N, C-alpha and C positions, 0 to 999 in steps of 0.2 A: 504493500500500500504506500509506504513512504517513497520509494523510488519511482513508482508509477504515477502517483497522484500528488503527494505533498511536495516532494523536491522540485519537480518542474515548475510549480507555482512559485515557490520561494526563490528559485534561481532567476526569476524574472526581475527581481528587485535588488537594490544595493545590498551587498553582503553584510555590512555593519548594521544597517537599519533592520535587516532581516534577523540578525542576531538578537537585537533588543526586542523586536516584535515576538520572536519565538520564546524568549525568556518570559515575556509578559503572559503569553498564552499558556505556557507550561505551568506557571504559577497559578493562573486563574483555574485551569482545568483540575489542578490538584486540590482545589478548594471544594470541588464537587464530590459529595459523598460517593465512595466506591471507586473513584478514578485511580487513586494511588494503588488500590488493590488490583485493579485491572491491569495497570502498567506492570506491576510486579509479576502477576500471573502470566503475562505475555512474554516478558523479557528476562525474568530472573530464573537462573538454574540453581536450585538449592540441592547441594550434594556435598557431603562431608569430604569427599575425595578431591574436591576443588580447593579446599583450604590450604593455605600456604603459610608457614612460619618463616618470616624473612626479617632480618636484623631486629629480632626480638619482638616483632609484632605478628599478630595472627590476622591474615587476610582471608575473608570468606570465599574469595575467588581471586585469580591472578590478573584480572582485567580491570584497569583503572581508567579514569578520565584525566587527561594531561592538563597541566596548568595552561592558562590562557583562555579557557572556555568560561569558567566561573571565577573571574579575577577577584571579585569583591565578596566572595562567599555569600552571594545572594540566593543561590538556588541549589546548594549542595544536597539538601534533603530530597528535593523533587528529582534531581538528576540521579540520585542513588536508586530510585525506583526503576530505572532502566536496566538494572542488573549489574551495575558496576560494583566491584569489590572494594574500591576506594576512590576518593575524589581528591585531586590536588588543586588547591585554590591559589590565586596569585597569577602573576607576580605582583606582590604588594611592596610598596615603598614606605619609608617613614612618613612622608607628607603626601597629601593628595596631589596628583598631577594629571593634566588633561591629555598628555601624550602628544604625538606628532599631529600636524595639521591633517585634516581630512581632504581628499579621499586617501585611505591608508590600508584598505583591505580589498583584495582582488581575487576573483575566482579565475582559475585557468582550466576551463571546462575540458578542453581537448587533452589535458594532461592529468585530469583528476587531482588538481593541486590548488594551493592557495598561496598567494604572496601577501605578507602582512608587514607593515611598518608602524605598528600601533604605538610603540614607544612607552611601554609600561604605564598605560593609562589606567588609573585606579583611584579609589577614594581614600587611600591612605590606610595604614595598618590598624589604626585605632578603630575605624568603622568596621573593618573585617572582624576584629576581635569581638566586638559587641554582637555581631551576628552569630559567630561561632560559639558564643556562650550558650546559645539555645540548642546546640547540637545534642542529639540523643541517639548515639550509636553508629553514626557514619564515621568510618576511618578516614581521617583528614591529613593530607600533606600540606605544608605551608611553604610556598615558593617565594623566596625573598630576594629583593634587589635594592639598588641604590637609586636615589632621585637623580634626574638628569642634570640638575644644577650642582650636584655634589662632585667636586673634583676627585679623580681616582686616588689621590693621596689621602683623602678623608673617607674613602668608600667603606672601609672597615667599620667605621662608626655607624653608618646607615644600616649595615647588616646586623650589627649588635643590637640596635634599637628594635629592629623587626624581630630578631630572635627573642629578646626579652619580652616583647609585647605578646608574641604568639605562643610562648612556651606553654602556658596552661591550657591552650585550646586546640593544639594540633598534636598529631601523633608522631610525625616526622618532619624534618626540614629539608628544603632543597635550596642550595646556593646557586643562583642564576648569574653567571658571569659570561654567558655564551649567546645572549640575544644580540643580533646584529643591528638592532634598532635604537640603541642608546649610544651616543658618540663615545668612542674609546672604551666601552665596557669590555670588549673582548681582550683588551690589553691585560686585563686582570687574570686571564688564563695563563699568562706567562708564569714560569715555575716559581720564581721568588715571590712576587706579590700574591699569587694564589696560595702558596704554602703559608705565608704570613696570615692571610685572611682566614683560611680554614683552621689554622692552629689557634688563632684568637677565639674563634667561635667554639672550638672544641674545649679550650681551657675554660671558657665561660660555662659551657655545658657541664663540665665536671664540678662546678660549684653548685649546681642545682640539686634538689632532693633526689631526683631521678634523671639520668641522662636520657636525652631523646636522640634518635638516629639523625645524623646529618649526612645528606647526600649532595653530590656535586653534579650539576647538569652541564654537559659538555657539547661543543659544536661538532657537527659531522665533518667540518673542514680541517680538522687537525691532522697534521702529518703523523706518520708512524713514530717518529722521534718524539713528537709532542705527546702522543698517547702513552709512550713509555714513561714520559715525565709524569703523566697523570697517575700511572700505576705507582711510581715512587712517592708521589705526594700523598696518595691514599695510605700507603704503608707508613709514611712518616707521621702524618697527622692522626691516623687511626680513625678517620671518618668511616661511616657505615657502608657507603657504597656510591655508585655512579648511576646517573640517568643518561642513557645514550639513545637518541641524540636530540638536540635542539634543531631549529631550522637551518637551512643552508643558504649561502650566498651564491652557490654555483647555479648556472642556468644551462648546463649541458643537456642536449637532447630534447629540449622543449619544443612543442608545436604551437602553443597558444600565441595569438597576436600580441597579447599584453605581457609577454614573458620578461620584458626588460624593465618592468617596474622595480623600483628600489625596495628592498626589504628582505625578509627571510622567507624562503620557499619551504613549504611542507606538502605532504601528500605522496602520491605514487612515485614521483621521481626520486624520492628519498629512500624508498624501500631497500634497495640493494646496499647503498652506502651505510645506512644506519646498522644494518645487519653485519656488515663487514667490521664496523667499529666494535660492535658487541663481541663478535668472535675474536677479534684481535685482543681486546682487553681480557676476555675470559681465558684465552690460551696463554698469552704472555704472562699473566699474573698467576697462572695455575689455579684459576677460580678462587682467588684469595678474597674476593669481596662480591656481594650481590650486585647485580645490574638490573635496572629497570629499562626495558627496551621500548623505544617509541620512535616512530618515523615511518610513514608509508604503510601502515597496517590497514588494508582495505578488504581483506578476506581472512577467514579463519586460518588458511594456509600461511598467510604472511605472519600471523602471530606465532604459529607453530615454528616457523623458521627461526624466529628470534629466540624463542624458548630453547630450541635445539642448538642455537649458536652460543648459548650461555646465559640468557636472561632468566631471572627468577620470576619476574612479573613483566607485564606489558601495559602500555597506556595508549589510548586513542585520542585523536583530536580531529584531523582532517578527514580520516576515514569515517568517523562518526557523523560528520556533516554530509559526506557524499553517500554513505551506505545506510545511515540511519541506525536506530537502536537495535535492530535485529542482528547487527554485527556482533554486539556484546554476547548475545545468546549463542550465536553460531560458534564463536571462539570457545566458549565454555563447553559447549556440546562436543566440539572436535577434540578438546583436551580429554574429555571423558571417554570418547571413542578409542583413544590411544592407550588407555590404562589397561 
């Protein structure tokens, strides 16, 4: 129904406006008695064999929603009804910011892809915290970043602010230094500043009553040498794991006429590269840390490939937009078929 009827209508309109429109109607529909139950019955696969224990947390299934979809933690409860095992909110920053000028979100229909240059648009970490205080049972990841106006030399302070604010209301943290849409942010992926940033957060983590897993989200555009650096950094700082991967700045092999828009590319063109990164990290580290695989998952088989390459969990974003919530169920069913 989604691909035959709903998606063609939505794809007639501006993607960012459709995003807000969809959010509004998901919220409204979930207020109707029985709608949440209907969603769960259609898309949720309840089976103990799908449960995963990863970095000290129990996930009811290994399929999550990636950061960027519910930036401000406005719809995590309703989105969980589509069968996700966990929801990652953000990227949030210490202060609210509007992000980059519109138009900043583009569909590449011929490539089953999206280009975004949103620029960490969000209402600030404090607003997200207030919404997450009302959570009742959804496993939540908190993706944190720095404000655009904060220079890189002071970036660590922004991440600390977000860490402290979210500590009580999220289950794990994701340090985002890999978005291509905040000027100079990816420079923080260099070995020295990244080690310092992660070590500072990990030291702060150790002062808390209970440590929370900290993960690093990396770009698919890193070289093998840089990926080896990532393995060293994880070992040095003892963070919990890696999310591979964020969006790419590559435009290789695209067919869509708007392929040269500035921003990060996600969707099918990223499928192969993100899986390569997962396999490289898993093999070269001798599976030393968990990996969440994300990037170009549009079929159940795409998800299985990432799990086979070494991912412990997977996340959807662009595939969820193109394929609809039935994709979540299909992946979980395929996992069960292989047991």
